A tleap script that builds the chain and sets N, CA, C and O, in Angstrom:
source leaprc.protein.ff14SB
mol = sequence {
  NTHR ALA SER ALA GLU GLY ASN ARG ILE ALA
  GLN LEU LEU ALA ARG THR ASP GLN SER ASP
  ALA ASP ALA ASP VAL VAL ARG SER ALA GLN
  LEU ILE GLY LEU SER ARG ALA ALA ASP LYS
  LEU ALA SER ARG ARG HIE SER MET ARG PRO
  ASP VAL TYR GLU ARG GLN GLN HIE GLU LEU
  TYR ALA LEU ALA LEU GLU VAL LEU CARG
}
set mol.1.N position { 74.122 222.165 22.534 }
set mol.1.CA position { 73.030 220.431 22.078 }
set mol.1.C position { 74.065 219.677 23.408 }
set mol.1.O position { 75.231 219.533 23.775 }
set mol.2.N position { 72.233 219.266 23.852 }
set mol.2.CA position { 72.672 218.474 24.987 }
set mol.2.C position { 73.291 216.815 24.465 }
set mol.2.O position { 72.927 216.155 23.491 }
set mol.3.N position { 74.304 216.490 25.482 }
set mol.3.CA position { 75.388 215.467 25.250 }
set mol.3.C position { 74.547 214.141 26.176 }
set mol.3.O position { 73.713 214.297 27.068 }
set mol.4.N position { 74.877 213.346 25.838 }
set mol.4.CA position { 74.448 212.040 26.371 }
set mol.4.C position { 75.002 212.115 27.873 }
set mol.4.O position { 74.165 212.115 28.775 }
set mol.5.N position { 76.419 212.182 28.207 }
set mol.5.CA position { 76.699 212.810 29.607 }
set mol.5.C position { 75.691 213.745 30.169 }
set mol.5.O position { 74.857 213.420 31.015 }
set mol.6.N position { 75.835 215.067 29.584 }
set mol.6.CA position { 74.955 216.252 30.343 }
set mol.6.C position { 73.327 215.964 30.459 }
set mol.6.O position { 72.594 216.770 31.032 }
set mol.7.N position { 72.826 214.733 29.858 }
set mol.7.CA position { 71.407 214.494 29.987 }
set mol.7.C position { 71.613 213.252 31.504 }
set mol.7.O position { 70.600 213.212 32.202 }
set mol.8.N position { 72.356 212.668 31.806 }
set mol.8.CA position { 72.726 211.833 32.485 }
set mol.8.C position { 72.649 212.608 33.840 }
set mol.8.O position { 71.859 212.361 34.751 }
set mol.9.N position { 73.702 213.688 33.817 }
set mol.9.CA position { 73.678 214.514 35.208 }
set mol.9.C position { 72.204 215.527 35.270 }
set mol.9.O position { 71.884 216.102 36.310 }
set mol.10.N position { 71.460 215.621 34.096 }
set mol.10.CA position { 70.537 216.354 34.242 }
set mol.10.C position { 69.435 215.743 35.049 }
set mol.10.O position { 68.707 216.362 35.825 }
set mol.11.N position { 69.377 214.122 34.715 }
set mol.11.CA position { 68.361 213.523 35.170 }
set mol.11.C position { 68.358 213.313 36.530 }
set mol.11.O position { 67.346 212.846 37.053 }
set mol.12.N position { 69.455 213.617 37.270 }
set mol.12.CA position { 69.658 213.590 38.598 }
set mol.12.C position { 68.736 214.992 39.198 }
set mol.12.O position { 68.636 215.204 40.407 }
set mol.13.N position { 68.132 215.840 38.205 }
set mol.13.CA position { 67.280 216.737 39.283 }
set mol.13.C position { 66.326 215.961 39.684 }
set mol.13.O position { 65.947 215.966 40.855 }
set mol.14.N position { 65.823 215.208 38.778 }
set mol.14.CA position { 64.362 214.433 39.737 }
set mol.14.C position { 64.818 213.818 41.304 }
set mol.14.O position { 63.890 213.300 41.927 }
set mol.15.N position { 65.747 213.831 41.767 }
set mol.15.CA position { 66.089 213.586 42.983 }
set mol.15.C position { 66.242 214.617 43.939 }
set mol.15.O position { 66.694 214.494 45.077 }
set mol.16.N position { 65.825 215.660 43.377 }
set mol.16.CA position { 65.706 217.201 44.065 }
set mol.16.C position { 64.407 217.220 44.448 }
set mol.16.O position { 63.600 216.325 44.199 }
set mol.17.N position { 64.085 218.653 45.308 }
set mol.17.CA position { 62.761 218.801 46.035 }
set mol.17.C position { 62.414 219.534 44.535 }
set mol.17.O position { 63.379 219.996 43.927 }
set mol.18.N position { 61.376 219.623 44.067 }
set mol.18.CA position { 60.944 220.806 42.857 }
set mol.18.C position { 59.597 220.567 42.833 }
set mol.18.O position { 58.921 220.375 41.822 }
set mol.19.N position { 59.041 220.592 44.513 }
set mol.19.CA position { 57.633 220.810 44.907 }
set mol.19.C position { 57.215 222.194 44.502 }
set mol.19.O position { 56.025 222.435 44.299 }
set mol.20.N position { 58.039 223.012 44.390 }
set mol.20.CA position { 57.694 224.410 44.526 }
set mol.20.C position { 58.674 225.096 43.587 }
set mol.20.O position { 59.421 224.409 42.891 }
set mol.21.N position { 58.704 226.715 43.530 }
set mol.21.CA position { 59.400 227.293 42.613 }
set mol.21.C position { 61.028 227.401 43.381 }
set mol.21.O position { 61.941 227.351 42.557 }
set mol.22.N position { 61.482 227.548 44.915 }
set mol.22.CA position { 62.159 227.837 45.284 }
set mol.22.C position { 62.697 226.489 45.938 }
set mol.22.O position { 63.713 226.705 46.598 }
set mol.23.N position { 62.412 225.547 45.937 }
set mol.23.CA position { 62.412 224.303 46.814 }
set mol.23.C position { 64.058 224.025 46.858 }
set mol.23.O position { 64.680 224.111 47.916 }
set mol.24.N position { 64.529 223.770 45.916 }
set mol.24.CA position { 66.382 223.215 45.759 }
set mol.24.C position { 66.805 224.118 44.761 }
set mol.24.O position { 67.668 223.795 43.945 }
set mol.25.N position { 66.225 225.305 44.764 }
set mol.25.CA position { 67.059 225.946 43.725 }
set mol.25.C position { 68.694 225.943 43.851 }
set mol.25.O position { 69.283 226.405 42.874 }
set mol.26.N position { 69.426 225.512 44.857 }
set mol.26.CA position { 70.776 225.656 44.777 }
set mol.26.C position { 71.386 224.542 44.221 }
set mol.26.O position { 72.292 224.540 43.387 }
set mol.27.N position { 70.686 223.344 44.871 }
set mol.27.CA position { 71.310 222.324 44.057 }
set mol.27.C position { 70.973 221.958 42.686 }
set mol.27.O position { 71.702 221.310 41.936 }
set mol.28.N position { 69.741 222.449 42.394 }
set mol.28.CA position { 69.345 222.562 40.976 }
set mol.28.C position { 70.486 223.132 39.875 }
set mol.28.O position { 70.887 222.579 38.851 }
set mol.29.N position { 70.854 224.389 40.426 }
set mol.29.CA position { 71.644 225.027 39.755 }
set mol.29.C position { 73.135 224.649 39.896 }
set mol.29.O position { 73.925 224.884 38.982 }
set mol.30.N position { 73.435 224.180 40.816 }
set mol.30.CA position { 74.574 223.359 40.769 }
set mol.30.C position { 74.780 221.991 39.539 }
set mol.30.O position { 75.764 221.671 38.872 }
set mol.31.N position { 73.454 221.438 39.612 }
set mol.31.CA position { 73.106 220.302 38.762 }
set mol.31.C position { 73.301 220.642 37.206 }
set mol.31.O position { 73.837 219.962 36.330 }
set mol.32.N position { 72.805 221.682 37.148 }
set mol.32.CA position { 72.384 222.188 35.730 }
set mol.32.C position { 73.866 222.591 35.386 }
set mol.32.O position { 74.477 222.075 34.450 }
set mol.33.N position { 74.392 223.544 36.206 }
set mol.33.CA position { 75.917 223.783 36.252 }
set mol.33.C position { 76.735 222.837 35.377 }
set mol.33.O position { 77.078 223.000 34.206 }
set mol.34.N position { 76.987 221.752 36.245 }
set mol.34.CA position { 77.492 220.339 35.939 }
set mol.34.C position { 77.000 219.991 34.578 }
set mol.34.O position { 77.784 220.049 33.630 }
set mol.35.N position { 75.719 219.622 34.404 }
set mol.35.CA position { 75.202 219.021 32.833 }
set mol.35.C position { 75.755 220.151 31.708 }
set mol.35.O position { 76.113 219.586 30.675 }
set mol.36.N position { 75.878 221.348 31.678 }
set mol.36.CA position { 76.402 221.950 30.962 }
set mol.36.C position { 77.997 221.959 30.886 }
set mol.36.O position { 78.600 222.303 29.870 }
set mol.37.N position { 78.534 221.601 31.906 }
set mol.37.CA position { 80.307 221.557 32.070 }
set mol.37.C position { 80.337 220.476 30.745 }
set mol.37.O position { 80.995 220.537 29.706 }
set mol.38.N position { 79.325 219.437 31.229 }
set mol.38.CA position { 79.700 218.048 30.720 }
set mol.38.C position { 79.141 218.171 28.979 }
set mol.38.O position { 79.619 217.548 28.031 }
set mol.39.N position { 78.048 219.128 28.947 }
set mol.39.CA position { 77.823 219.195 27.013 }
set mol.39.C position { 78.847 219.880 26.610 }
set mol.39.O position { 79.101 219.658 25.427 }
set mol.40.N position { 79.779 220.883 27.290 }
set mol.40.CA position { 80.914 221.613 26.893 }
set mol.40.C position { 81.892 220.847 26.655 }
set mol.40.O position { 82.417 220.918 25.544 }
set mol.41.N position { 82.260 220.157 27.381 }
set mol.41.CA position { 83.346 218.879 27.681 }
set mol.41.C position { 83.246 217.628 26.306 }
set mol.41.O position { 84.165 217.024 25.752 }
set mol.42.N position { 81.951 217.573 26.101 }
set mol.42.CA position { 81.378 216.710 24.677 }
set mol.42.C position { 81.716 217.324 23.521 }
set mol.42.O position { 82.129 216.639 22.585 }
set mol.43.N position { 81.600 218.628 23.412 }
set mol.43.CA position { 81.924 219.525 22.220 }
set mol.43.C position { 83.024 219.386 22.041 }
set mol.43.O position { 83.209 219.684 20.861 }
set mol.44.N position { 84.308 218.988 22.675 }
set mol.44.CA position { 85.631 218.953 22.730 }
set mol.44.C position { 85.931 217.771 22.720 }
set mol.44.O position { 87.150 217.631 22.821 }
set mol.45.N position { 85.147 216.439 22.612 }
set mol.45.CA position { 85.488 215.148 22.643 }
set mol.45.C position { 86.651 214.650 21.613 }
set mol.45.O position { 87.449 213.796 21.999 }
set mol.46.N position { 86.728 215.135 20.441 }
set mol.46.CA position { 87.138 214.519 19.507 }
set mol.46.C position { 88.915 215.330 19.207 }
set mol.46.O position { 89.736 215.169 18.303 }
set mol.47.N position { 88.913 216.189 20.433 }
set mol.47.CA position { 90.060 216.793 20.014 }
set mol.47.C position { 91.037 216.236 21.447 }
set mol.47.O position { 92.154 216.623 21.791 }
set mol.48.N position { 90.041 215.088 22.159 }
set mol.48.CA position { 91.041 214.871 23.469 }
set mol.48.C position { 91.166 213.358 23.216 }
set mol.48.O position { 90.454 212.785 22.392 }
set mol.49.N position { 92.141 212.705 23.991 }
set mol.49.CA position { 92.562 211.211 24.175 }
set mol.49.C position { 90.890 210.627 24.984 }
set mol.49.O position { 90.313 211.263 25.865 }
set mol.50.N position { 90.355 209.166 24.327 }
set mol.50.CA position { 89.277 209.155 25.064 }
set mol.50.C position { 89.739 208.839 26.366 }
set mol.50.O position { 88.680 209.149 26.912 }
set mol.51.N position { 90.320 208.543 27.133 }
set mol.51.CA position { 90.856 207.820 28.580 }
set mol.51.C position { 91.025 208.973 29.456 }
set mol.51.O position { 90.815 208.918 30.668 }
set mol.52.N position { 91.569 210.465 28.567 }
set mol.52.CA position { 90.991 211.934 29.591 }
set mol.52.C position { 90.027 212.199 29.548 }
set mol.52.O position { 89.629 212.618 30.635 }
set mol.53.N position { 89.022 212.193 28.493 }
set mol.53.CA position { 87.385 212.757 28.252 }
set mol.53.C position { 86.581 211.494 28.785 }
set mol.53.O position { 85.373 211.728 28.764 }
set mol.54.N position { 86.883 210.266 29.241 }
set mol.54.CA position { 86.067 209.901 30.353 }
set mol.54.C position { 86.384 209.597 31.543 }
set mol.54.O position { 85.614 208.956 32.258 }
set mol.55.N position { 87.660 210.039 31.975 }
set mol.55.CA position { 87.910 210.343 33.123 }
set mol.55.C position { 87.427 211.708 34.076 }
set mol.55.O position { 87.212 211.841 35.280 }
set mol.56.N position { 87.364 212.770 32.739 }
set mol.56.CA position { 86.862 214.001 32.992 }
set mol.56.C position { 85.316 214.444 33.213 }
set mol.56.O position { 84.767 215.439 33.685 }
set mol.57.N position { 84.814 213.019 32.548 }
set mol.57.CA position { 82.962 213.091 32.643 }
set mol.57.C position { 82.808 212.623 33.693 }
set mol.57.O position { 81.976 213.041 34.498 }
set mol.58.N position { 83.606 211.627 33.895 }
set mol.58.CA position { 83.047 210.761 35.283 }
set mol.58.C position { 83.252 211.533 36.731 }
set mol.58.O position { 82.562 211.509 37.750 }
set mol.59.N position { 84.592 212.291 36.381 }
set mol.59.CA position { 84.725 213.487 37.764 }
set mol.59.C position { 83.674 214.459 37.767 }
set mol.59.O position { 83.476 215.179 38.745 }
set mol.60.N position { 82.915 214.520 36.602 }
set mol.60.CA position { 81.535 215.782 36.668 }
set mol.60.C position { 80.626 215.087 37.037 }
set mol.60.O position { 79.733 215.776 37.530 }
set mol.61.N position { 80.331 213.619 37.040 }
set mol.61.CA position { 79.544 213.133 37.416 }
set mol.61.C position { 79.727 212.504 38.611 }
set mol.61.O position { 78.735 211.969 39.105 }
set mol.62.N position { 80.513 212.459 39.047 }
set mol.62.CA position { 81.036 212.295 40.953 }
set mol.62.C position { 80.582 213.251 41.515 }
set mol.62.O position { 79.868 213.199 42.516 }
set mol.63.N position { 81.121 214.747 40.653 }
set mol.63.CA position { 80.696 216.020 41.649 }
set mol.63.C position { 79.146 216.063 41.659 }
set mol.63.O position { 78.684 216.333 42.767 }
set mol.64.N position { 78.290 215.867 40.726 }
set mol.64.CA position { 76.916 215.731 40.475 }
set mol.64.C position { 76.326 215.094 41.859 }
set mol.64.O position { 75.517 215.542 42.671 }
set mol.65.N position { 77.087 213.823 41.798 }
set mol.65.CA position { 76.336 213.048 42.621 }
set mol.65.C position { 76.542 213.348 44.295 }
set mol.65.O position { 75.859 212.889 45.211 }
set mol.66.N position { 77.541 214.138 44.373 }
set mol.66.CA position { 78.212 214.816 45.829 }
set mol.66.C position { 77.027 216.032 45.886 }
set mol.66.O position { 76.607 216.205 47.030 }
set mol.67.N position { 76.519 216.756 45.025 }
set mol.67.CA position { 75.362 217.704 45.358 }
set mol.67.C position { 74.238 217.026 46.172 }
set mol.67.O position { 73.644 217.469 47.156 }
set mol.68.N position { 74.089 215.877 45.547 }
set mol.68.CA position { 72.605 215.011 46.180 }
set mol.68.C position { 72.927 214.721 47.430 }
set mol.68.O position { 72.010 214.381 48.178 }
set mol.69.N position { 74.124 214.778 47.880 }
set mol.69.CA position { 74.362 214.314 49.285 }
set mol.69.C position { 74.085 215.238 50.171 }
set mol.69.O position { 74.230 215.006 51.371 }
savepdb mol mol.pdb
quit
């Protein structure tokens, strides 16, 4: 199931070149992987301290932004 955090990362795909099938496949795959990691982390949210969860989600988003640079 997609989480809000995973969707936030997935929305960054709009900043990649999607003009043809192979336009930006490497960065797109990296963003999809980070989105899935955020979803997986969200599924474990209730077993984590809130500050740890927020920090880890923030780190995933920061990595996603780095993919776009």
